All heavy atoms as TSV, in Angstrom:
chain	resi	resn	atom	element	x	y	z
A	1	MET	N	N	-15.723	0.406	5.996
A	1	MET	CA	C	-16.307	0.454	4.671
A	1	MET	C	C	-17.375	-0.638	4.572
A	1	MET	O	O	-17.204	-1.737	5.070
A	1	MET	CB	C	-15.212	0.240	3.619
A	1	MET	CG	C	-15.724	0.402	2.227
A	1	MET	SD	S	-14.455	0.384	0.950
A	1	MET	CE	C	-13.593	1.889	1.298
A	2	LYS	N	N	-18.460	-0.335	3.908
A	2	LYS	CA	C	-19.559	-1.289	3.757
A	2	LYS	C	C	-19.208	-2.359	2.733
A	2	LYS	O	O	-18.406	-2.131	1.833
A	2	LYS	CB	C	-20.817	-0.564	3.308
A	2	LYS	CG	C	-21.313	0.409	4.330
A	2	LYS	CD	C	-22.584	1.047	3.888
A	2	LYS	CE	C	-22.925	2.131	4.868
A	2	LYS	NZ	N	-24.169	2.065	5.461
A	3	LYS	N	N	-19.844	-3.522	2.866
A	3	LYS	CA	C	-19.674	-4.616	1.914
A	3	LYS	C	C	-21.006	-4.877	1.236
A	3	LYS	O	O	-22.044	-4.938	1.897
A	3	LYS	CB	C	-19.201	-5.880	2.619
A	3	LYS	CG	C	-17.818	-5.759	3.172
A	3	LYS	CD	C	-17.371	-7.069	3.758
A	3	LYS	CE	C	-15.951	-6.932	4.276
A	3	LYS	NZ	N	-15.425	-8.217	4.718
A	4	ILE	N	N	-20.960	-5.031	-0.078
A	4	ILE	CA	C	-22.165	-5.275	-0.864
A	4	ILE	C	C	-21.906	-6.458	-1.781
A	4	ILE	O	O	-20.857	-6.538	-2.427
A	4	ILE	CB	C	-22.533	-4.043	-1.718
A	4	ILE	CG1	C	-22.811	-2.842	-0.829
A	4	ILE	CG2	C	-23.717	-4.339	-2.617
A	4	ILE	CD1	C	-23.001	-1.551	-1.586
A	5	ALA	N	N	-22.863	-7.363	-1.863
A	5	ALA	CA	C	-22.810	-8.458	-2.831
A	5	ALA	C	C	-23.987	-8.288	-3.775
A	5	ALA	O	O	-25.125	-8.118	-3.343
A	5	ALA	CB	C	-22.886	-9.800	-2.133
A	6	ILE	N	N	-23.700	-8.302	-5.064
A	6	ILE	CA	C	-24.746	-8.204	-6.074
A	6	ILE	C	C	-24.752	-9.528	-6.830
A	6	ILE	O	O	-23.759	-9.893	-7.463
A	6	ILE	CB	C	-24.505	-7.019	-7.031
A	6	ILE	CG1	C	-24.502	-5.708	-6.236
A	6	ILE	CG2	C	-25.576	-6.995	-8.118
A	6	ILE	CD1	C	-24.154	-4.484	-7.053
A	7	ILE	N	N	-25.875	-10.235	-6.736
A	7	ILE	CA	C	-26.002	-11.533	-7.382
A	7	ILE	C	C	-26.875	-11.356	-8.613
A	7	ILE	O	O	-28.067	-11.053	-8.509
A	7	ILE	CB	C	-26.613	-12.568	-6.423
A	7	ILE	CG1	C	-25.731	-12.669	-5.173
A	7	ILE	CG2	C	-26.764	-13.920	-7.112
A	7	ILE	CD1	C	-26.341	-13.442	-4.053
A	8	CYS	N	N	-26.270	-11.525	-9.761
A	8	CYS	CA	C	-26.961	-11.340	-11.040
A	8	CYS	C	C	-27.370	-12.721	-11.555
A	8	CYS	O	O	-26.533	-13.450	-12.069
A	8	CYS	CB	C	-26.058	-10.640	-12.033
A	8	CYS	SG	S	-25.398	-9.088	-11.393
A	9	THR	N	N	-28.630	-13.066	-11.401
A	9	THR	CA	C	-29.076	-14.404	-11.770
A	9	THR	C	C	-29.754	-14.468	-13.131
A	9	THR	O	O	-30.231	-15.508	-13.530
A	9	THR	CB	C	-30.056	-14.939	-10.710
A	9	THR	OG1	O	-31.151	-14.036	-10.618
A	9	THR	CG2	C	-29.380	-15.072	-9.369
A	10	GLU	N	N	-29.808	-13.385	-13.827
A	10	GLU	CA	C	-30.420	-13.383	-15.151
A	10	GLU	C	C	-29.512	-14.069	-16.161
A	10	GLU	O	O	-28.407	-14.479	-15.847
A	10	GLU	CB	C	-30.707	-11.944	-15.587
A	10	GLU	CG	C	-31.757	-11.263	-14.743
A	10	GLU	CD	C	-33.126	-11.899	-14.870
A	10	GLU	OE1	O	-33.511	-12.312	-15.973
A	10	GLU	OE2	O	-33.808	-11.990	-13.846
A	11	ASP	N	N	-29.963	-14.153	-17.377
A	11	ASP	CA	C	-29.190	-14.807	-18.432
A	11	ASP	C	C	-28.027	-13.956	-18.928
A	11	ASP	O	O	-27.105	-14.471	-19.541
A	11	ASP	CB	C	-30.092	-15.137	-19.620
A	11	ASP	CG	C	-31.125	-16.182	-19.264
A	11	ASP	OD1	O	-30.862	-16.997	-18.370
A	11	ASP	OD2	O	-32.196	-16.175	-19.894
A	12	LYS	N	N	-28.085	-12.671	-18.689
A	12	LYS	CA	C	-27.060	-11.770	-19.211
A	12	LYS	C	C	-26.020	-11.459	-18.136
A	12	LYS	O	O	-26.349	-11.273	-16.971
A	12	LYS	CB	C	-27.708	-10.487	-19.712
A	12	LYS	CG	C	-28.643	-10.748	-20.875
A	12	LYS	CD	C	-29.294	-9.500	-21.353
A	12	LYS	CE	C	-30.235	-9.863	-22.479
A	12	LYS	NZ	N	-30.989	-8.731	-22.939
A	13	PRO	N	N	-24.751	-11.380	-18.534
A	13	PRO	CA	C	-23.685	-11.157	-17.555
A	13	PRO	C	C	-23.448	-9.684	-17.231
A	13	PRO	O	O	-23.917	-8.795	-17.921
A	13	PRO	CB	C	-22.458	-11.744	-18.266
A	13	PRO	CG	C	-22.746	-11.516	-19.715
A	13	PRO	CD	C	-24.229	-11.672	-19.863
A	14	VAL	N	N	-22.700	-9.476	-16.168
A	14	VAL	CA	C	-22.181	-8.154	-15.794
A	14	VAL	C	C	-20.672	-8.270	-15.861
A	14	VAL	O	O	-20.114	-9.192	-15.260
A	14	VAL	CB	C	-22.622	-7.756	-14.374
A	14	VAL	CG1	C	-21.916	-6.488	-13.923
A	14	VAL	CG2	C	-24.127	-7.583	-14.302
A	15	PRO	N	N	-19.986	-7.421	-16.593
A	15	PRO	CA	C	-20.383	-6.226	-17.313
A	15	PRO	C	C	-21.372	-6.551	-18.437
A	15	PRO	O	O	-21.423	-7.653	-18.938
A	15	PRO	CB	C	-19.096	-5.661	-17.876
A	15	PRO	CG	C	-17.986	-6.429	-17.285
A	15	PRO	CD	C	-18.554	-7.650	-16.682
A	16	ALA	N	N	-22.141	-5.559	-18.816
A	16	ALA	CA	C	-23.262	-5.729	-19.736
A	16	ALA	C	C	-22.790	-5.857	-21.183
A	16	ALA	O	O	-23.111	-5.031	-22.029
A	16	ALA	CB	C	-24.223	-4.568	-19.587
A	17	VAL	N	N	-22.063	-6.923	-21.486
A	17	VAL	CA	C	-21.583	-7.133	-22.857
A	17	VAL	C	C	-22.706	-7.576	-23.781
A	17	VAL	O	O	-22.587	-7.463	-25.001
A	17	VAL	CB	C	-20.427	-8.163	-22.901
A	17	VAL	CG1	C	-19.202	-7.626	-22.199
A	17	VAL	CG2	C	-20.849	-9.498	-22.319
A	18	GLU	N	N	-23.810	-8.059	-23.210
A	18	GLU	CA	C	-24.970	-8.467	-24.005
A	18	GLU	C	C	-26.140	-7.512	-23.802
A	18	GLU	O	O	-27.261	-7.806	-24.172
A	18	GLU	CB	C	-25.395	-9.884	-23.615
A	18	GLU	CG	C	-24.375	-10.938	-23.944
A	18	GLU	CD	C	-24.823	-12.319	-23.518
A	18	GLU	OE1	O	-25.989	-12.494	-23.118
A	18	GLU	OE2	O	-23.991	-13.232	-23.577
A	19	GLY	N	N	-25.901	-6.359	-23.210
A	19	GLY	CA	C	-26.960	-5.398	-22.950
A	19	GLY	C	C	-27.728	-5.765	-21.690
A	19	GLY	O	O	-27.301	-6.595	-20.897
A	20	GLY	N	N	-28.867	-5.156	-21.516
A	20	GLY	CA	C	-29.712	-5.424	-20.361
A	20	GLY	C	C	-29.767	-4.219	-19.441
A	20	GLY	O	O	-28.741	-3.626	-19.119
A	21	ALA	N	N	-30.989	-3.874	-19.017
A	21	ALA	CA	C	-31.183	-2.687	-18.179
A	21	ALA	C	C	-30.568	-2.866	-16.796
A	21	ALA	O	O	-29.826	-1.999	-16.323
A	21	ALA	CB	C	-32.667	-2.375	-18.067
A	22	VAL	N	N	-30.871	-3.973	-16.148
A	22	VAL	CA	C	-30.355	-4.195	-14.794
A	22	VAL	C	C	-28.840	-4.324	-14.818
A	22	VAL	O	O	-28.143	-3.775	-13.957
A	22	VAL	CB	C	-31.012	-5.448	-14.171
A	22	VAL	CG1	C	-30.368	-5.789	-12.841
A	22	VAL	CG2	C	-32.503	-5.237	-14.011
A	23	GLU	N	N	-28.318	-5.007	-15.817
A	23	GLU	CA	C	-26.871	-5.179	-15.935
A	23	GLU	C	C	-26.171	-3.837	-16.124
A	23	GLU	O	O	-25.104	-3.592	-15.564
A	23	GLU	CB	C	-26.550	-6.123	-17.097
A	23	GLU	CG	C	-27.005	-7.551	-16.856
A	23	GLU	CD	C	-28.487	-7.795	-17.078
A	23	GLU	OE1	O	-29.194	-6.878	-17.555
A	23	GLU	OE2	O	-28.949	-8.896	-16.771
A	24	THR	N	N	-26.780	-2.943	-16.898
A	24	THR	CA	C	-26.216	-1.611	-17.110
A	24	THR	C	C	-26.251	-0.790	-15.821
A	24	THR	O	O	-25.302	-0.066	-15.511
A	24	THR	CB	C	-26.989	-0.887	-18.231
A	24	THR	OG1	O	-26.926	-1.695	-19.414
A	24	THR	CG2	C	-26.389	0.475	-18.517
A	25	ILE	N	N	-27.322	-0.910	-15.053
A	25	ILE	CA	C	-27.405	-0.203	-13.774
A	25	ILE	C	C	-26.316	-0.691	-12.827
A	25	ILE	O	O	-25.662	0.110	-12.148
A	25	ILE	CB	C	-28.804	-0.378	-13.141
A	25	ILE	CG1	C	-29.832	0.390	-13.954
A	25	ILE	CG2	C	-28.809	0.087	-11.687
A	25	ILE	CD1	C	-31.268	0.104	-13.581
A	26	VAL	N	N	-26.092	-2.006	-12.790
A	26	VAL	CA	C	-25.036	-2.553	-11.933
A	26	VAL	C	C	-23.682	-2.006	-12.373
A	26	VAL	O	O	-22.854	-1.627	-11.548
A	26	VAL	CB	C	-25.063	-4.092	-11.944
A	26	VAL	CG1	C	-23.841	-4.656	-11.235
A	26	VAL	CG2	C	-26.338	-4.610	-11.306
A	27	GLU	N	N	-23.447	-1.931	-13.679
A	27	GLU	CA	C	-22.194	-1.346	-14.177
A	27	GLU	C	C	-22.031	0.100	-13.732
A	27	GLU	O	O	-20.933	0.521	-13.367
A	27	GLU	CB	C	-22.152	-1.406	-15.707
A	27	GLU	CG	C	-21.381	-2.560	-16.240
A	27	GLU	CD	C	-21.145	-2.415	-17.720
A	27	GLU	OE1	O	-20.105	-1.811	-18.104
A	27	GLU	OE2	O	-21.980	-2.888	-18.481
A	28	ASN	N	N	-23.109	0.863	-13.767
A	28	ASN	CA	C	-23.042	2.264	-13.328
A	28	ASN	C	C	-22.728	2.363	-11.838
A	28	ASN	O	O	-21.982	3.252	-11.420
A	28	ASN	CB	C	-24.349	2.986	-13.652
A	28	ASN	CG	C	-24.526	3.219	-15.134
A	28	ASN	OD1	O	-23.554	3.267	-15.890
A	28	ASN	ND2	N	-25.767	3.341	-15.569
A	29	ILE	N	N	-23.287	1.472	-11.044
A	29	ILE	CA	C	-22.974	1.443	-9.611
A	29	ILE	C	C	-21.486	1.160	-9.411
A	29	ILE	O	O	-20.825	1.794	-8.581
A	29	ILE	CB	C	-23.846	0.392	-8.890
A	29	ILE	CG1	C	-25.297	0.847	-8.867
A	29	ILE	CG2	C	-23.328	0.134	-7.483
A	29	ILE	CD1	C	-26.273	-0.228	-8.422
A	30	ILE	N	N	-20.949	0.222	-10.179
A	30	ILE	CA	C	-19.533	-0.126	-10.065
A	30	ILE	C	C	-18.652	1.066	-10.441
A	30	ILE	O	O	-17.677	1.369	-9.753
A	30	ILE	CB	C	-19.216	-1.344	-10.946
A	30	ILE	CG1	C	-19.930	-2.579	-10.395
A	30	ILE	CG2	C	-17.716	-1.583	-11.039
A	30	ILE	CD1	C	-19.938	-3.755	-11.352
A	31	ARG	N	N	-19.006	1.759	-11.530
A	31	ARG	CA	C	-18.219	2.938	-11.953
A	31	ARG	C	C	-18.240	4.039	-10.896
A	31	ARG	O	O	-17.217	4.652	-10.605
A	31	ARG	CB	C	-18.758	3.479	-13.274
A	31	ARG	CG	C	-18.315	2.705	-14.456
A	31	ARG	CD	C	-18.618	3.456	-15.757
A	31	ARG	NE	N	-18.757	2.473	-16.797
A	31	ARG	CZ	C	-19.873	2.202	-17.452
A	31	ARG	NH1	N	-20.970	2.890	-17.205
A	31	ARG	NH2	N	-19.901	1.279	-18.386
A	32	LEU	N	N	-19.416	4.291	-10.333
A	32	LEU	CA	C	-19.536	5.322	-9.304
A	32	LEU	C	C	-18.721	4.941	-8.075
A	32	LEU	O	O	-18.021	5.777	-7.500
A	32	LEU	CB	C	-21.001	5.529	-8.921
A	32	LEU	CG	C	-21.272	6.565	-7.851
A	32	LEU	CD1	C	-20.873	7.953	-8.344
A	32	LEU	CD2	C	-22.729	6.543	-7.445
A	33	ASN	N	N	-18.781	3.679	-7.690
A	33	ASN	CA	C	-18.029	3.234	-6.526
A	33	ASN	C	C	-16.522	3.294	-6.773
A	33	ASN	O	O	-15.752	3.531	-5.852
A	33	ASN	CB	C	-18.444	1.812	-6.130
A	33	ASN	CG	C	-17.866	1.416	-4.808
A	33	ASN	OD1	O	-18.101	2.058	-3.795
A	33	ASN	ND2	N	-17.069	0.358	-4.814
A	34	LYS	N	N	-16.120	3.085	-8.012
A	34	LYS	CA	C	-14.692	3.177	-8.340
A	34	LYS	C	C	-14.167	4.594	-8.092
A	34	LYS	O	O	-13.050	4.779	-7.637
A	34	LYS	CB	C	-14.480	2.771	-9.795
A	34	LYS	CG	C	-13.064	2.503	-10.169
A	34	LYS	CD	C	-12.991	1.908	-11.559
A	34	LYS	CE	C	-11.589	1.456	-11.866
A	34	LYS	NZ	N	-11.491	0.806	-13.167
A	35	LYS	N	N	-15.008	5.587	-8.358
A	35	LYS	CA	C	-14.613	6.978	-8.139
A	35	LYS	C	C	-14.702	7.375	-6.664
A	35	LYS	O	O	-13.815	8.006	-6.130
A	35	LYS	CB	C	-15.508	7.916	-8.951
A	35	LYS	CG	C	-15.315	7.834	-10.427
A	35	LYS	CD	C	-16.265	8.759	-11.137
A	35	LYS	CE	C	-16.177	8.578	-12.633
A	35	LYS	NZ	N	-17.157	9.395	-13.356
A	36	LYS	N	N	-15.812	7.011	-6.017
A	36	LYS	CA	C	-16.068	7.487	-4.656
A	36	LYS	C	C	-15.566	6.559	-3.556
A	36	LYS	O	O	-15.452	6.998	-2.407
A	36	LYS	CB	C	-17.567	7.712	-4.475
A	36	LYS	CG	C	-18.117	8.708	-5.475
A	36	LYS	CD	C	-19.066	9.623	-4.842
A	36	LYS	CE	C	-19.562	10.608	-5.894
A	36	LYS	NZ	N	-19.681	11.914	-5.378
A	37	LYS	N	N	-15.329	5.282	-3.881
A	37	LYS	CA	C	-14.817	4.293	-2.925
A	37	LYS	C	C	-15.670	4.246	-1.653
A	37	LYS	O	O	-15.187	4.437	-0.538
A	37	LYS	CB	C	-13.364	4.562	-2.594
A	37	LYS	CG	C	-12.461	4.490	-3.817
A	37	LYS	CD	C	-11.031	4.675	-3.468
A	37	LYS	CE	C	-10.111	4.785	-4.654
A	37	LYS	NZ	N	-10.274	3.947	-5.754
A	38	LEU	N	N	-16.958	3.968	-1.838
A	38	LEU	CA	C	-17.886	3.933	-0.713
A	38	LEU	C	C	-18.088	2.538	-0.141
A	38	LEU	O	O	-18.521	2.397	0.995
A	38	LEU	CB	C	-19.246	4.494	-1.147
A	38	LEU	CG	C	-19.227	5.943	-1.618
A	38	LEU	CD1	C	-20.586	6.333	-2.168
A	38	LEU	CD2	C	-18.826	6.862	-0.487
A	39	ALA	N	N	-17.804	1.490	-0.939
A	39	ALA	CA	C	-18.081	0.128	-0.471
A	39	ALA	C	C	-17.183	-0.860	-1.195
A	39	ALA	O	O	-16.636	-0.567	-2.258
A	39	ALA	CB	C	-19.544	-0.226	-0.726
A	40	ASN	N	N	-17.047	-2.039	-0.596
A	40	ASN	CA	C	-16.417	-3.173	-1.271
A	40	ASN	C	C	-17.541	-3.975	-1.899
A	40	ASN	O	O	-18.469	-4.391	-1.205
A	40	ASN	CB	C	-15.644	-4.045	-0.283
A	40	ASN	CG	C	-14.405	-3.353	0.211
A	40	ASN	OD1	O	-13.738	-2.645	-0.532
A	40	ASN	ND2	N	-14.094	-3.539	1.474
A	41	ILE	N	N	-17.484	-4.177	-3.204
A	41	ILE	CA	C	-18.565	-4.834	-3.933
A	41	ILE	C	C	-18.073	-6.147	-4.517
A	41	ILE	O	O	-17.033	-6.190	-5.181
A	41	ILE	CB	C	-19.101	-3.937	-5.063
A	41	ILE	CG1	C	-19.608	-2.611	-4.497
A	41	ILE	CG2	C	-20.201	-4.643	-5.833
A	41	ILE	CD1	C	-20.068	-1.620	-5.547
A	42	ASP	N	N	-18.840	-7.208	-4.284
A	42	ASP	CA	C	-18.615	-8.499	-4.918
A	42	ASP	C	C	-19.735	-8.712	-5.935
A	42	ASP	O	O	-20.912	-8.590	-5.595
A	42	ASP	CB	C	-18.639	-9.640	-3.901
A	42	ASP	CG	C	-17.457	-9.604	-2.947
A	42	ASP	OD1	O	-16.450	-8.942	-3.278
A	42	ASP	OD2	O	-17.532	-10.247	-1.891
A	43	ILE	N	N	-19.365	-8.998	-7.166
A	43	ILE	CA	C	-20.321	-9.226	-8.242
A	43	ILE	C	C	-20.314	-10.709	-8.579
A	43	ILE	O	O	-19.272	-11.269	-8.922
A	43	ILE	CB	C	-19.957	-8.415	-9.508
A	43	ILE	CG1	C	-19.843	-6.926	-9.197
A	43	ILE	CG2	C	-20.948	-8.685	-10.632
A	43	ILE	CD1	C	-21.119	-6.257	-8.814
A	44	TYR	N	N	-21.472	-11.337	-8.509
A	44	TYR	CA	C	-21.640	-12.731	-8.899
A	44	TYR	C	C	-22.482	-12.739	-10.168
A	44	TYR	O	O	-23.618	-12.264	-10.158
A	44	TYR	CB	C	-22.329	-13.525	-7.781
A	44	TYR	CG	C	-21.508	-13.580	-6.520
A	44	TYR	CD1	C	-21.612	-12.589	-5.557
A	44	TYR	CD2	C	-20.620	-14.613	-6.314
A	44	TYR	CE1	C	-20.853	-12.635	-4.401
A	44	TYR	CE2	C	-19.847	-14.671	-5.151
A	44	TYR	CZ	C	-19.979	-13.674	-4.207
A	44	TYR	OH	O	-19.220	-13.726	-3.069
A	45	SER	N	N	-21.912	-13.256	-11.259
A	45	SER	CA	C	-22.571	-13.147	-12.550
A	45	SER	C	C	-22.333	-14.394	-13.386
A	45	SER	O	O	-21.390	-15.143	-13.157
A	45	SER	CB	C	-22.020	-11.920	-13.289
A	45	SER	OG	O	-22.552	-11.836	-14.587
A	46	THR	N	N	-23.180	-14.574	-14.380
A	46	THR	CA	C	-22.962	-15.657	-15.324
A	46	THR	C	C	-21.725	-15.353	-16.156
A	46	THR	O	O	-21.384	-14.190	-16.378
A	46	THR	CB	C	-24.171	-15.840	-16.255
A	46	THR	OG1	O	-24.441	-14.599	-16.910
A	46	THR	CG2	C	-25.399	-16.271	-15.490
A	47	ALA	N	N	-21.064	-16.391	-16.607
A	47	ALA	CA	C	-19.832	-16.226	-17.389
A	47	ALA	C	C	-20.168	-15.984	-18.860
A	47	ALA	O	O	-21.227	-16.373	-19.346
A	47	ALA	CB	C	-18.959	-17.464	-17.256
A	48	ASN	N	N	-19.257	-15.328	-19.535
A	48	ASN	CA	C	-19.356	-15.088	-20.971
A	48	ASN	C	C	-17.934	-15.016	-21.500
A	48	ASN	O	O	-17.084	-14.344	-20.909
A	48	ASN	CB	C	-20.106	-13.778	-21.234
A	48	ASN	CG	C	-20.303	-13.500	-22.697
A	48	ASN	OD1	O	-19.356	-13.455	-23.457
A	48	ASN	ND2	N	-21.545	-13.313	-23.089
A	49	GLU	N	N	-17.676	-15.675	-22.629
A	49	GLU	CA	C	-16.307	-15.745	-23.140
A	49	GLU	C	C	-15.755	-14.398	-23.600
A	49	GLU	O	O	-14.545	-14.225	-23.724
A	49	GLU	CB	C	-16.200	-16.770	-24.272
A	49	GLU	CG	C	-17.059	-16.497	-25.475
A	49	GLU	CD	C	-18.482	-17.027	-25.344
A	49	GLU	OE1	O	-18.795	-17.776	-24.414
A	49	GLU	OE2	O	-19.294	-16.647	-26.189
A	50	THR	N	N	-16.606	-13.400	-23.807
A	50	THR	CA	C	-16.115	-12.091	-24.249
A	50	THR	C	C	-15.766	-11.160	-23.086
A	50	THR	O	O	-15.223	-10.102	-23.307
A	50	THR	CB	C	-17.160	-11.395	-25.143
A	50	THR	OG1	O	-18.360	-11.197	-24.387
A	50	THR	CG2	C	-17.461	-12.212	-26.385
A	51	ILE	N	N	-16.060	-11.574	-21.875
A	51	ILE	CA	C	-15.789	-10.719	-20.709
A	51	ILE	C	C	-14.314	-10.818	-20.334
A	51	ILE	O	O	-13.778	-11.900	-20.162
A	51	ILE	CB	C	-16.644	-11.122	-19.500
A	51	ILE	CG1	C	-18.116	-10.884	-19.791
A	51	ILE	CG2	C	-16.220	-10.343	-18.262
A	51	ILE	CD1	C	-19.036	-11.366	-18.699
A	52	ASP	N	N	-13.689	-9.665	-20.241
A	52	ASP	CA	C	-12.308	-9.583	-19.787
A	52	ASP	C	C	-12.228	-8.415	-18.810
A	52	ASP	O	O	-11.999	-7.279	-19.211
A	52	ASP	CB	C	-11.363	-9.381	-20.966
A	52	ASP	CG	C	-9.911	-9.380	-20.540
A	52	ASP	OD1	O	-9.582	-10.024	-19.523
A	52	ASP	OD2	O	-9.097	-8.737	-21.225
A	53	VAL	N	N	-12.508	-8.687	-17.547
A	53	VAL	CA	C	-12.504	-7.622	-16.546
A	53	VAL	C	C	-11.444	-7.885	-15.503
A	53	VAL	O	O	-11.070	-9.011	-15.235
A	53	VAL	CB	C	-13.872	-7.483	-15.836
A	53	VAL	CG1	C	-14.941	-7.098	-16.790
A	53	VAL	CG2	C	-14.229	-8.734	-15.088
A	54	GLU	N	N	-10.982	-6.821	-14.968
A	54	GLU	CA	C	-10.115	-6.881	-13.803
A	54	GLU	C	C	-10.829	-6.090	-12.719
A	54	GLU	O	O	-11.242	-4.965	-12.945
A	54	GLU	CB	C	-8.766	-6.227	-14.097
A	54	GLU	CG	C	-7.909	-6.991	-15.074
A	54	GLU	CD	C	-6.563	-6.312	-15.271
A	54	GLU	OE1	O	-6.170	-5.496	-14.421
A	54	GLU	OE2	O	-5.937	-6.603	-16.277
A	55	GLY	N	N	-10.983	-6.706	-11.587
A	55	GLY	CA	C	-11.571	-5.965	-10.476
A	55	GLY	C	C	-10.590	-4.893	-10.017
A	55	GLY	O	O	-9.408	-4.931	-10.342
A	56	ASP	N	N	-11.102	-3.924	-9.321
A	56	ASP	CA	C	-10.210	-2.928	-8.735
A	56	ASP	C	C	-10.134	-3.196	-7.236
A	56	ASP	O	O	-10.573	-4.239	-6.774
A	56	ASP	CB	C	-10.691	-1.510	-9.056
A	56	ASP	CG	C	-12.104	-1.249	-8.569
A	56	ASP	OD1	O	-12.382	-1.529	-7.394
A	56	ASP	OD2	O	-12.924	-0.754	-9.358
A	57	GLU	N	N	-9.590	-2.282	-6.501
A	57	GLU	CA	C	-9.411	-2.521	-5.066
A	57	GLU	C	C	-10.738	-2.610	-4.325
A	57	GLU	O	O	-10.789	-3.128	-3.219
A	57	GLU	CB	C	-8.546	-1.422	-4.456
A	57	GLU	CG	C	-9.145	-0.031	-4.607
A	57	GLU	CD	C	-8.159	1.054	-4.259
A	57	GLU	OE1	O	-7.007	0.955	-4.674
A	57	GLU	OE2	O	-8.568	1.996	-3.554
A	58	ASN	N	N	-11.840	-2.151	-4.924
A	58	ASN	CA	C	-13.134	-2.181	-4.262
A	58	ASN	C	C	-14.160	-3.105	-4.936
A	58	ASN	O	O	-15.273	-3.210	-4.461
A	58	ASN	CB	C	-13.727	-0.772	-4.194
A	58	ASN	CG	C	-12.868	0.149	-3.372
A	58	ASN	OD1	O	-12.058	0.875	-3.919
A	58	ASN	ND2	N	-12.997	0.094	-2.067
A	59	THR	N	N	-13.801	-3.739	-6.051
A	59	THR	CA	C	-14.746	-4.589	-6.776
A	59	THR	C	C	-14.081	-5.906	-7.132
A	59	THR	O	O	-12.987	-5.924	-7.694
A	59	THR	CB	C	-15.228	-3.902	-8.069
A	59	THR	OG1	O	-15.747	-2.612	-7.739
A	59	THR	CG2	C	-16.302	-4.718	-8.746
A	60	ARG	N	N	-14.782	-7.008	-6.819
A	60	ARG	CA	C	-14.309	-8.334	-7.212
A	60	ARG	C	C	-15.423	-9.020	-7.987
A	60	ARG	O	O	-16.596	-8.894	-7.640
A	60	ARG	CB	C	-13.938	-9.171	-5.987
A	60	ARG	CG	C	-12.696	-8.650	-5.281
A	60	ARG	CD	C	-12.342	-9.504	-4.118
A	60	ARG	NE	N	-13.425	-9.353	-3.122
A	60	ARG	CZ	C	-13.429	-9.943	-1.959
A	60	ARG	NH1	N	-12.461	-10.757	-1.621
A	60	ARG	NH2	N	-14.428	-9.748	-1.115
A	61	TYR	N	N	-15.042	-9.756	-9.032
A	61	TYR	CA	C	-15.996	-10.472	-9.870
A	61	TYR	C	C	-15.860	-11.971	-9.632
A	61	TYR	O	O	-14.753	-12.502	-9.537
A	61	TYR	CB	C	-15.726	-10.182	-11.352
A	61	TYR	CG	C	-16.052	-8.769	-11.752
A	61	TYR	CD1	C	-15.105	-7.761	-11.669
A	61	TYR	CD2	C	-17.313	-8.447	-12.246
A	61	TYR	CE1	C	-15.409	-6.466	-12.046
A	61	TYR	CE2	C	-17.620	-7.159	-12.632
A	61	TYR	CZ	C	-16.661	-6.178	-12.523
A	61	TYR	OH	O	-16.964	-4.897	-12.894
A	62	TYR	N	N	-17.007	-12.645	-9.592
A	62	TYR	CA	C	-17.068	-14.099	-9.505
A	62	TYR	C	C	-18.024	-14.561	-10.579
A	62	TYR	O	O	-19.184	-14.136	-10.614
A	62	TYR	CB	C	-17.567	-14.548	-8.121
A	62	TYR	CG	C	-16.695	-14.067	-6.987
A	62	TYR	CD1	C	-16.983	-12.888	-6.312
A	62	TYR	CD2	C	-15.567	-14.790	-6.621
A	62	TYR	CE1	C	-16.181	-12.446	-5.267
A	62	TYR	CE2	C	-14.754	-14.350	-5.578
A	62	TYR	CZ	C	-15.062	-13.188	-4.912
A	62	TYR	OH	O	-14.273	-12.753	-3.897
A	63	PHE	N	N	-17.544	-15.414	-11.476
A	63	PHE	CA	C	-18.373	-15.892	-12.584
A	63	PHE	C	C	-18.735	-17.355	-12.396
A	63	PHE	O	O	-17.919	-18.147	-11.951
A	63	PHE	CB	C	-17.642	-15.688	-13.914
A	63	PHE	CG	C	-17.401	-14.238	-14.213
A	63	PHE	CD1	C	-16.159	-13.673	-14.029
A	63	PHE	CD2	C	-18.428	-13.437	-14.676
A	63	PHE	CE1	C	-15.923	-12.334	-14.298
A	63	PHE	CE2	C	-18.213	-12.093	-14.955
A	63	PHE	CZ	C	-16.962	-11.543	-14.769
A	64	PHE	N	N	-19.968	-17.688	-12.738
A	64	PHE	CA	C	-20.420	-19.076	-12.648
A	64	PHE	C	C	-21.085	-19.503	-13.937
A	64	PHE	O	O	-21.394	-18.708	-14.780
A	64	PHE	CB	C	-21.391	-19.275	-11.468
A	64	PHE	CG	C	-22.560	-18.358	-11.451
A	64	PHE	CD1	C	-23.742	-18.719	-12.078
A	64	PHE	CD2	C	-22.514	-17.133	-10.807
A	64	PHE	CE1	C	-24.840	-17.877	-12.055
A	64	PHE	CE2	C	-23.604	-16.291	-10.766
A	64	PHE	CZ	C	-24.770	-16.661	-11.396
């Protein structure tokens, strides 16, 4: 299985709790991968106190 790291360096976090086009696209990639299980994805994103996510077997979140 492939490994992908997505580094979100913008001001808005992933999941897109504050909106944002790129953040929404990343969320869609995560949803599609959850269904198809094509890759292991690591998401590096800015932290936000409203985010409450649990990674699944193919997605892990790291907040900074």
